C-alpha positions as CSV (number, residue, x, y, z in Angstrom):
1,M,0.1,0.2,0.3
2,D,1.2,3.3,-0.9
3,H,0.9,6.6,1.2
4,R,-1.4,8.3,-1.3
5,S,-3.8,5.4,-1.5
6,L,-4.2,5.5,2.3
7,E,-5.4,8.9,2.4
8,G,-9.2,8.7,3.8
9,I,-8.9,5.1,4.3
10,S,-10.0,3.7,7.6
11,Q,-7.6,2.0,10.2
12,E,-9.3,-1.2,9.9
13,L,-8.4,-1.2,6.4
14,R,-4.7,0.0,7.0
15,D,-4.5,-3.0,9.5
16,T,-4.8,-5.5,6.6
17,A,-1.2,-4.8,4.8
18,S,0.2,-7.2,7.0
19,Y,-1.6,-10.0,5.4
20,L,-0.3,-8.8,2.1
21,T,3.4,-9.4,2.8
22,D,3.6,-13.3,2.4
23,T,1.2,-14.0,-0.9
24,I,1.9,-16.6,-3.3
25,K,2.7,-15.9,-6.9
26,L,-0.1,-15.9,-9.3
27,S,1.7,-18.7,-11.2
28,L,1.7,-20.8,-8.4
29,V,-2.2,-20.7,-8.0
30,H,-3.3,-24.0,-9.7
31,D,-6.9,-25.1,-8.0
32,I,-8.9,-22.0,-9.2
33,D,-12.1,-23.9,-8.2
34,S,-10.9,-23.6,-4.6
35,Y,-11.1,-20.0,-4.7
36,D,-14.3,-18.1,-4.0
37,A,-13.4,-14.5,-5.2
38,I,-10.6,-12.6,-6.9
39,F,-9.9,-8.8,-5.4
40,L,-7.8,-6.6,-8.1
41,P,-6.4,-3.7,-6.3
42,G,-5.6,-0.4,-7.8
43,G,-2.3,1.6,-8.1
44,H,-0.8,2.8,-11.3
45,G,1.3,-0.3,-12.0
46,T,-1.8,-2.2,-12.6
47,M,-2.2,-0.4,-15.9
48,F,0.7,-2.0,-17.3
49,D,1.1,-5.4,-15.5
50,M,-2.4,-6.4,-15.7
51,P,-4.0,-5.7,-19.1
52,G,-1.9,-8.1,-21.0
53,N,-1.7,-10.9,-18.6
54,E,-3.0,-13.9,-20.0
55,L,-2.9,-16.3,-16.8
56,L,-4.7,-13.5,-15.1
57,Q,-7.2,-12.9,-17.6
58,S,-7.7,-17.1,-17.7
59,I,-8.2,-16.9,-13.9
60,I,-10.6,-14.0,-14.1
61,R,-12.9,-15.7,-16.8
62,T,-12.7,-18.8,-14.9
63,L,-14.0,-17.4,-11.7
64,Y,-16.4,-15.0,-13.3
65,E,-18.1,-17.6,-15.5
66,T,-18.4,-20.0,-12.5
67,G,-20.3,-17.3,-10.5
68,K,-17.4,-16.8,-8.1
69,V,-17.0,-13.0,-7.1
70,V,-14.5,-10.9,-9.3
71,A,-13.8,-7.3,-7.7
72,A,-11.5,-4.7,-8.5
73,V,-11.1,-1.2,-7.2
74,C,-9.5,2.0,-8.7
75,H,-7.1,1.3,-11.5
76,G,-7.8,-2.7,-10.6
77,P,-10.4,-2.8,-13.6
78,A,-7.6,-2.3,-15.7
79,A,-7.2,-6.4,-15.5
80,L,-10.5,-6.7,-16.8
81,V,-9.6,-4.9,-20.1
82,G,-8.4,-8.2,-21.6
83,V,-10.7,-10.6,-20.2
84,Q,-12.9,-12.2,-23.0
85,L,-15.4,-14.8,-22.1
86,S,-15.8,-17.9,-23.6
87,D,-18.5,-16.8,-26.0
88,G,-15.5,-14.1,-27.3
89,H,-17.2,-11.4,-25.8
90,P,-15.1,-8.6,-23.2
91,L,-16.4,-9.6,-19.9
92,V,-17.2,-5.9,-19.1
93,A,-19.4,-5.5,-22.2
94,G,-22.9,-4.6,-21.0
95,K,-21.7,-4.5,-17.5
96,T,-22.2,-1.6,-15.1
97,V,-18.9,-0.8,-13.5
98,A,-16.9,1.8,-11.7
99,A,-13.2,2.6,-12.4
100,F,-10.5,5.3,-11.7
101,T,-12.1,8.0,-14.2
102,D,-10.3,9.9,-16.8
103,E,-10.7,13.1,-15.0
104,E,-9.1,11.8,-11.7
105,E,-6.4,10.6,-14.0
106,R,-5.8,13.9,-15.2
107,E,-5.9,15.3,-11.8
108,T,-3.1,13.0,-10.6
109,T,-1.0,14.5,-13.8
110,L,-0.1,11.1,-14.6
111,D,-2.4,10.7,-17.6
112,R,0.3,11.4,-20.0
113,Y,2.3,8.1,-18.8
114,M,-0.4,5.7,-18.8
115,P,-0.9,3.4,-21.8
116,F,-4.6,4.1,-21.9
117,L,-7.4,6.1,-19.8
118,L,-9.1,3.4,-17.8
119,E,-12.6,4.8,-18.3
120,S,-12.6,5.5,-21.8
121,K,-11.4,1.9,-22.6
122,L,-14.0,0.2,-20.6
123,R,-16.4,2.2,-22.5
124,E,-14.8,1.4,-25.7
125,L,-15.5,-2.5,-24.9
126,G,-18.9,-1.8,-24.1
127,A,-19.2,-1.3,-20.1
128,N,-21.7,1.0,-18.6
129,V,-19.2,3.3,-16.7
130,V,-21.0,4.9,-13.5
131,L,-19.2,8.0,-12.3
132,S,-19.2,9.6,-8.9
133,P,-17.6,13.1,-8.1
134,N,-13.9,12.7,-8.0
135,W,-12.3,11.0,-5.1
136,T,-15.6,9.9,-3.7
137,D,-17.1,6.5,-2.7
138,N,-18.5,4.6,-5.5
139,V,-19.2,0.9,-6.0
140,Q,-21.0,-0.6,-8.5
141,V,-22.2,-4.1,-8.3
142,D,-23.4,-6.0,-11.5
143,G,-24.2,-9.7,-10.6
144,N,-20.7,-11.2,-9.3
145,L,-18.8,-8.3,-10.8
146,I,-18.0,-5.6,-8.1
147,T,-16.1,-2.7,-9.0
148,G,-14.9,0.8,-7.2
149,Q,-13.8,4.0,-8.5
150,N,-10.9,5.0,-6.4
151,P,-9.0,4.6,-3.2
152,Q,-12.1,6.1,-1.3
153,S,-14.2,3.2,-2.7
154,T,-11.9,0.3,-1.4
155,E,-13.6,-0.3,1.8
156,S,-17.0,-0.3,0.5
157,A,-15.8,-2.6,-2.4
158,A,-14.3,-4.9,0.2
159,K,-17.5,-5.1,2.2
160,E,-19.6,-5.8,-0.9
161,V,-17.3,-8.8,-1.6
162,I,-17.6,-9.9,2.1
163,A,-21.4,-9.6,1.6
164,Q,-21.6,-11.6,-1.5
165,L,-19.3,-14.4,0.0
166,N,-21.7,-14.5,3.1
167,R,-24.9,-15.3,0.9
C-alpha cells in the first residue's frame, strides 16, 4: 500500500497490510475452483501489468463464468480490459462498472504516462461506466462483478465482496 492510496482509508483497512506481505505468486495458483473470489487492487502499475497478463485473464474468466466474485477497485479494473468470456465477448461488455475516471487520472497528472485511460477503454469495450464526483466512494455491483472507482471506494468494495461471500 502506498501512502497516497491510504488517504481517507480507515485504520481497519490499513491494518490489513500485514496480510499482504506473504502472498503467493499467481503462477503458483493451480486449483482455481477452490477460490471463491478475486480482488484486484489498484495503483498505476496495474495499468501496465494486468491488461496483457494472459494467466490473470484466464483466472478472472474462470472465476467469473463459474459465478465466483470478481472485484476490482481504482485502477484494478484494468485487469478486466483483456478478459474475454468463453463466447468471445469482453467480460465488461454490457456490465455496469466503476473505475478510476479519466478526470481523476488527469488530476494526478499521470495521464500522459498511462498506456490508456481506464474509463475510456472500458467504455470502448461496451461497459456502462458509472461515475461519482472525483475522489468519492463509488461501488457498482453487476451480478458477481464488483467494481470501485478510486482508493476511497476500497472499503465499500471489500464490504460488498464479504456480503456476497456470506450469501
